[in-house]
Every structure is written in structure tokens, then in C-alpha cells.
N, C-alpha and C positions, 0 to 999 in steps of 0.2 A: 699395661698388665704386670702385676707382680706376682712373685710365687712366695706362698707363706706355707711354713711347716708347723704342725701341730704335734706335740710329743707329750710324753708324760713320764714321771719317775717316782718311784717308792711305791708303787701299786702293790708290789709282792711282798712288802714288809708288814709285820703287825703293828709297827710303831711309826709315829710321825706322820704328818700330813702329805698325802699325794701332791706333787708339783705338776701343773699343767702350763705348756708355755705355748705362744704364738711368735714365731721368729721369722723375719725376712733377712736373706743373707746379702741381697742386694737391691736398695742400700740396706745396711744393717740396722735393724729395729727388732726389739724384742718385748714382750709383755709376759708376765709371769702371774700365776693365780695359785693359791693353796687351797685344798680341800679341808674343811674343818675336820677334827678329829670325831666329833660328833654334830648332830644337828636335830631339829624338830620339824615336824610338817609331815612326815610320811614320805618325803621324796627319796627316790632310790639314788645309788651313787651315780649311776649314768645320768640322772636327770640334773643332778648337783654339778657334775663336770660339764655337762652341755650348757647350762646356764653360764658357768663361769667362762666357758670359751667364747660363747656369743657376747658376753660383756667385753672381753678383750678384741674381739673382731670389731664390734662398735667403736670401741677407743683407738682401734688402729685403722678405721675407715676402709675396712676390706670390703670390696666389691664383688658382684656376680661375675664380673669380668678378669677377676684375680683368679689364679690357680691355687688351689689348696691341697697340700700333700699331707695325708693324716696317717698317724699311726693306726694299725689294725686292731690294737689291744682292745679287750673287752670294756674297758673303763670309757670307751669312746663309741659304744655301739650306738647310744642315743644320739649322739652328735652325727654319726654317720647318716641315721635316718633323717635328722632334722635338715642336714645339708642336701640330702637328695629331695626331700620334700619342698625346700626352699629354692631349688633349681641353681645351687652352686656348683662351680667347676671343682670337683674334687676327686682325688683317688688315693688308695692306699699306698703307703711307702715305708721303707725301712729307714730309719733315722740312723745316720751315721755321721751328720755334720754338725753344724753350729747348735741347731735346736736340741740334739741330744745331749752336748756338753753344757749347755744352758741349764737344762732341766736337772741333769745330774748334779751339777754345782749347786743349785737351790736346794736340792733335797739333802746333799751333804752338808751345806751351811747350817742349817737348822740342828742337824745332829751334832755339830761342832759347838754350837751354841749351848746345847744342853750338857757340855761336858764330856762328850764321847772322846777317847783317846785319839788325838790327830794322827798319830803313826799308823793307825789301823785304816787302810783305806780300800775301796773296791777296785781289783785288779782284773782286766781281761774278761769284764762283764760277768764274774762270777758272783751272782747275785745272791745264789743261794747260801753259800758260805758266808758271805759278808752280812746278810739279814740274820743269820744263826748267830754269829757273834754279837751283833747288835742288840739282838732280842735277849741274849744271855746277859749282856751287860746291864739291860733294863732290869732283870728279874733280880740282879743281885742287890738292888737297893729298892726298898719299897716306895721312897718318894718319886722314883722315876716311873712307876707305873702310870702316872698321869700322861705319859707320852704314848700310851697304847691307843690304837684305833678302837673306836666303838664298833664291833664286828656285827652287832645286831642291825644297826641302822644301814649298814653295807650289805647286809644278806638279802639276797635276791628273793622275791615271791616265790613260794613254793610251785606255783603255776609254771615257772620258767623251766622247771626240772621234767615237766611233762611235754614230750614232743609228738605231734602228729607227724607220721611219716608212712611210707610204704614197707611192708613186711618183706623180708628176703625169700629165699628160696625154702626156708624150713617152716614147718608149722610150728607155732608158739601156743602155749597155754594162756589163756586169759586169767588174769588174777581176780576178776570181777565174777564172771559167770562160771569159770573153770571150764568151759569149752574150748576147742581149739580156734586158733586164729590161722585161717587158711594162707599158703604163700601168696605173695603179690596182691594183698589187700590191704585197706588202710589199718593202721596198728597205732595206739599210744603208747609211747615207751617212757618209762620213768627211770632216771638213773641218779644215784646219790651214793654217799659214802657215809655209812651209819657204824659206829663203834669200830671205826678203823676198817670196816670191811666194805667192798663195793657191792652196792644192791642194785638189781635191774628188774624191773616189773613191766609186764605188758598188758595191755587191755584192748578190748574191741573199742572203737570210739564211743558207743553208746554206754560202755561200762566203766569208762574212766571217771574217777571219782572228782576230777576237776576238769574244766575246760583248759587245754594246753595253750599257752602264749604262744609257742613257737610251731610253725608249720612248715614241714620240708616234704609234704605229699604232693607228689607230681601226678595230679588227677587229671584225667583226659577223657574225652569223649571220642569213640571211633565208630566207623561203620563196618559191620561184619554181617555178611549175607543180607545186606541191604538194610539192616537196621541199626539205628544208633544204640551204641552200648556204652555204659560207664565203665570205665577201668583206670589203670594207672601206668605210666611210664616208668621203665626201670632198666637196668642193664642186663644184658644176657651174659651170663657166665660161662655159658659153652654154647657150641654151635647148634642152632635150632631152626627147625623147619617152620617157615611162615604159615600160619593157619589160613591165609586167603590165596597167596600166589604159589605156594609149596616150594619157593627157592629158600635156601639157607640163610639164616641171620647170622653174621660173624659174631664171635665172642666179643665182649666188652663194647658193643653198640647197644644204643637204647632201641627198646621195642616196647609195643602197646601190649599189655597183659589184661586180660578180660576173661571171666567166666562164662560159658555157655552151656546151660543144662548141668551145671555143677562140675565141668571139666574146663580146665585151663587152657586158653587159646592164646599163641604168642603171634604177633604179627608185625611186618615192617609199618613204621608209622605213616608212610606214604600209601601202602596198601589201604589201610584202614582210613585215611583222610583223617588224621588225628588232629583234635582241637583241644588244645589246653585249657582247662577250667582254671588252673592256677600254676604259676611258674615261681620257684624259689631258687 
């Protein structure tokens, strides 16, 4: 069994290709791929990166018995799902060793080849300032604009900005029907930044303008008064009396929340014999 590290570099920069690497430290073996600045076909960035890593894994002969340590960055979300679906032995890891160095060196080398001043370097992982200097250098010469990434093809579908989740303890107002969204009921939340301002909108699931691609709702079925009821699991923020056994539910513990005759009832999961409909 071998251990392989999967890392990226350059994802936070508006210019130059992102670099993804597959590295083994013992014995030392490495593979590198660059994401194109743009592409056709409608693939997302996650799909392009996933395909590139799969190709490197095939070249390296990575098996399901090997261990894969993968960066947790958004760029690899598609890969994370693919590895799980295909039963690979993998887990998240923070990269500090050889894989990180190889990825950063590969990203920096393409910058130097473009003529960037070699005395300006990334120090102490201060990516924000380094990328700011790099992007300013690009904007100083129109001919360098060709190094900019195509942000449109990298843009995630709008559906990913809508998330199905459980509402918290406060009532919210639905942006669709304008009626209240009750505490501890399903809600679709939209978050974005528009014109430099943060925008947050909430909808009843039936009022949402799109079907959300992300689901963080902990829907569950529990038995209350001998009858199966649909509700959701959520953290108790304060000490609450269980609606079945009347004993207290301690703060910061998961509890089953359900409405009976318009009144919210909170129960210990065990008391309600809770069965999850979906876990995230």
C-alpha cells in the first residue's frame, strides 16, 4: 500500500492555470496537471479538475488499497464525491510537505516564464498579498491579459447558491410568498454577493425559484404520542424540556423538532425513536 497526496496551487489567483498534483513521498513519485485558462463543453471547474486527477491516478497506477490524502479545497469537491462513490481509501489532509512544495513550484514557474519579476516571491503563505501584486503586474500591460482565467467557465451554477437546510430558532420571511417560515422547519437559503454587498434570501421549499443542488437538511421521522411525525434534527441552543419524557435536553445537544397542532415540540431523539430520512 502506498500513500498519495493530492494538492492544488493557484486557485485563489485570477490569473494563470491552477496546478493539481499527485505525489508519493515514499518512494518519491509525482504527477502534475494544469487546468486550462478556459474550455468548452459546459464542464464545471470541479469536473475538469476531477478528470485531470483521475488521469494522473491512472498513470500512477493508484489502487483502491492505496491511501489518498486530499486537500479539502472547493476545487476538489467533485473529486471527493468521485473517490467516495468508487470506494477509494481517502481522507482530508492539510498539505505541508512535498506535494504542497511541488504544486507551488509548478504554479510559480509558469509565472516566471511569463516574465514576472523573480525577486517577488510568496512568503509565509501570504497568498492574498502575493496574488494582489501579481494581478497588478498583469494589468500594467494589455498583452498580459491573456494570462487571466476565464471566470465565466469557472463560475458555479446559480443552483449551488441555494441550500436546503433547517431553519433556526427565528421566524424568517419567505421572499416568494411573503409569509413566515416557522422556526425549525425546512428552508431554502440563497447567499451571494451582488454589487459588493452580501445578499441573503430565504424561501419555503415550494416557493424557491430553483431546485437547490445542496442539501443540508437533517429531515427525520419520529414517533410522538404513538404516531409517526415528520420533523427535523437540530441543536438545542438552550435547556429544553423533552415533549415526551419531560426531562431536560441539555444545550448543544441534537434534538428532534416537530410541530403538533401548530405548536413546536422538542424531544430527545431516543424518546421519539428517530429515523433519519437523510443525513448530511
